[in-house]
C-alpha positions, 0 to 999 in steps of 0.5 A, a space after each residue: 516487891 510490895 511497899 505496904 504492909 497489909 499487901 506483904 502480909 497477904 501475899 505470905 497468906 496467899 503462898 501456896 508451898 512452905 517454902 513459898 509461905 516461909 521465904 516470903 514471911 522472911 523477906 516481909 519481916 526483914 523489909 518490915 525491920 529496915 522500915 521498908 514496908 509502911 501502914 497505909 492509914 487509907 487503905 480500904 478495908 481487908 479482904 474477905 476471909 478465906 483459906 490461906 494458900 495451903 499445900 495439897 498435903 497434909 490432908 485436912 480431917 476432923 480431930 477425931 479422925 487423926 490417928 492416936 501414936 505414942 512417941 516410943 516408935 520411929 514413926 510415932 516420933 515422926 507424927 508427933 513432930 509433923 504435928 508440931 511443924 503443922 501446928 507452927 505452920 498454921 502459925 504463920 498465917 494466923 500471925 500474918 492475918 492478925 497484921 493484915 486484917 485488923 486495921 488502924 491499929 498502933 504501929 507496935 500491934 504490927 511489930 508484934 505480929 510481924 515478930 511472931 509470923 517470923 519466929 513461927 516460920 523459923 519453928 516450923 524450918 527446925 521443925 521441917 528439918 527434924 522430921 526430915 532426919 525422921 525420913 519424912 517430910 511435911 505433908 506426910 501425915 493427916 492433920 487438922 484445921 481447928 487454929 484457922 477455924 478460930 481464926 475464921 470465927 474472929 475474923 469480925 472482932 480483933 478483941 475476940 481474935 486477941 483473946 482466943 487465938 493467943 490466949 487459948 489455942 496457942 497457949 495450950 502449947 505453954 501447958 502441954 510442951 513441958 511435958 513432952 520435953 520431958 518425955 522426949 529427953 527420957 526417951 533419948 531424943 534430946 535433938 526434938 527436945 532442944 527445938 520444943 525448948 526454943 519454941 517453949 521460950 518463944 511462944 511465951 512472948 507471942 501469947 503475951 503480945 495476945 494478952 496485952 493487945 487484948 487488954 488494949 481493946 478492953 480499955 478501948 472498948 470500956 470492958 472489963 478484960 476478966 468477964 469479957 475473957 470468960 464471956 469468949 471462953 463461953 461463947 466460942 472455947 468450951 470445946 477447945 479448952 482443956 487442962 492442966 494449965 501451966 500457971 507459971 508460964 501463963 503467968 509470965 505470958 499475962 494472964 492475971 491469976 483471975 483468968 487462971 481461976 476461970 480457967 480452971 473452973 470451966 474445964 472443972 
């Protein structure tokens, strides 16, 4: 068992099956909570970014090649649950990559992203169990790699990573999940809706961690967060930014009114 948080994070990233990644994540998060993983101050730089461990399936395709399915059929519902499960599976890697890649930061930074990794693994397990109740499993449908592609683009810059992965890509869930919950309940699928309620509540805290550390980086670098956020949105996020935005949830997750206004203008 690793004694360095960086080594444990790397092992979670490298785990190549859903079972191995989830088990390694739970074990590492629990070891960290017990104080068994230290954060070395003299660790070498992280290795160059590459694809984390992945199962052979799902096949990764361009988002435009994914079929659009409605919630109405059992197959459509299964494909929807699979898509959310895939997001959560990627989010495990994104959280561990933040803990592994960005070094020399306060202990609270690592505590936040270890907790996020643990939460995302739990979300994935809940969704995978629900998917199996629909007669499918993770890997049965194609998926895309957009979340990890943004991780690659921001590997050089913790400030950009905090701005764009939690506060743009993951925050999208705050916008769309309430409507999904309403739709699922209208179809009588309370079991899936209940899972999404848990995820939505906990994702607010995850996006808030991104907001907190984005502002921490800005303060350290002596930059104004609002103009910097606007610059990063324009530079990286135009193609992946969609409204409408859930102002209430985003406000709870640390978005200032001026930032919400900047988001609205970019998609307007």
